[in-house]
C-alpha positions, 0 to 999 in steps of 0.5 A: 720138231715143227710145232703147230699146236695152238698153245702152248705153241712154238717159241721164238728161237731167240727165247733160248738166248734170252733165257740164258741172258735172264739167268746171267743178269740176275733178274730172276732173283729180283724182289718184285718190289725192287726198283729193278723190277719196276723198271722191267714192268714199266718197260714191258708195258711201254713195249706192249702199248707201242707194238700193239697200238694200245692207247696210252690211257689204257692200263695193263695188268700182269696175271697168271693166265687168261683163266685167272682173268675170267675169275677177276672179271666175275668176282670184281667187275660183274656184281649184277651179272654178265652176258656170255656170247659164244659158239665154242668150248672155251666161251662155254667154259668161261660162262660155266666158270663164271656161273660158279662165282656169280649165279647172275651170269647169262649165256647166249650161244650161237651156231658154229657157222653163224655170224652174231646177229645183234638184233637177236641179242637180249636187251638187258642191263648187265655189267659185262658182255663177254666175248671169245674173240678167237675161239680156239676150239673150233677155229672161228673168230668175232670181227672188229666190226661185230665187236663194235656193234655189240659195244654200241648195243651195250653202251652201259656195259663193259665189253670183255674179250678173251683174245688168248689165241689172237692177241699179238697176232691180229689187230684189235680195235681197242676203242670197242673193248674195255677188258682184253686178256690173253696168255703169252704161250700163243701169238707171243711165242713164249712159254706158258705161265703169264697172262695180261689184262688190258683195261680201258678207263671205263673198266678202271672206273667201274672197278673203283666204283664196285670196290670189291676187295675180298680176294687176293687178286681183286681188281682193286689190288691189281690197280693199286699196285700197278700205280707203282708198276708192281703186281699184287702178288709175286709175278712170273718175272722170267716170262715178263723179262722174256716178253720184254725181249720178244716185244723189242724184236717184233714188228708193230701189230698192223704189219704182223696182222697183215702177214697173219691174215695173208697166211690164213688166206693161203692156208684156207685156199690150200686146204680147200684145193687139197680136198681137206674139209675146214670145220668152219664153213663160213669164210666171214667167221673163220679164225686167222690164227687157229685153223680147224680141219675136220674129217672122219675120226680114223683119218684124223688120227692117222694124219696126226700120228704120221705127222708126229712120226715125221717131226710135225706136231699138229693140234688135237681137236677140242671139246665136241670136235676132239676126235674129228678135227685137228688144229693148225696154229698160224702164229707169228713165231711160225716161219714160212718155211715151216708152213711150207713143210707142213703143206708139203706133208699134207699134200703127200698124205692126201695123195696117198689116201686118194691113191689107196 
């Protein structure tokens, strides 16, 4: 089977051997307060900083998922509220989830094909500005340049990025983000069940100042435990081990990002040449890692079913685009041969449609 679902998505083929190695090594039975786990944690964080070019002064926490990061930000880092800027289903879910925890959350939705206009954003004092850097539901993204402008406008706020579908696939400018979080089941080519938060010194200072300690996953507890390279609750040791092994294999993020962007450019050119309609019409806001293709509902249903019958798993649409789109993952674990196989299938499918 060829997996193009945008998460969970295709695993790196080496994961199969790494699973066996993990079992044989005995690491799955380790106490998470043991020196062996500390060594694993420290090594994995070192690899993350090296391969993703994360500044050494930033702190990385292991969490269960990107969704848990929403919760931690809402309860521990945003007592005076947060501003959520979004154009899709996951950004909206983040806002609505936060609102259940903190009624001071505010929203600023913008259009699918719009670029964020900094001048239209509200001038307010807020703890955290929340951006979905890569919107998985509709195949759009916010550029590093726009994030820089938002960071400048809200200099007294933390900038939080949901990079679930992009971290590990494209390069992020860390100087403009204070909290960047993701899960590993997308661009890291791993099974679901592990997330991470990358936090700037500014975010650490803010968390210490607020000093919220009411929950098992309060930010303070994450920070205190990570001073010893440990977690505040029993972590997914297997996935941390797998992440460690995969990070040891992958190229630095600047090289990975270049390849992913080239593949994305190829994908958009191919789709337009082959008479497919891309959901996002603005080339400046199209995602490099998740490509959303739009069509009439029966057409979308037929193409997904035929692809599955030929061993190709396409991503379903999501949110209000559920029935009239399919999505294609453009993640690092997917090979050029697999991309060519899918493009060959799509060309044949559209050719048959035209001839009918």
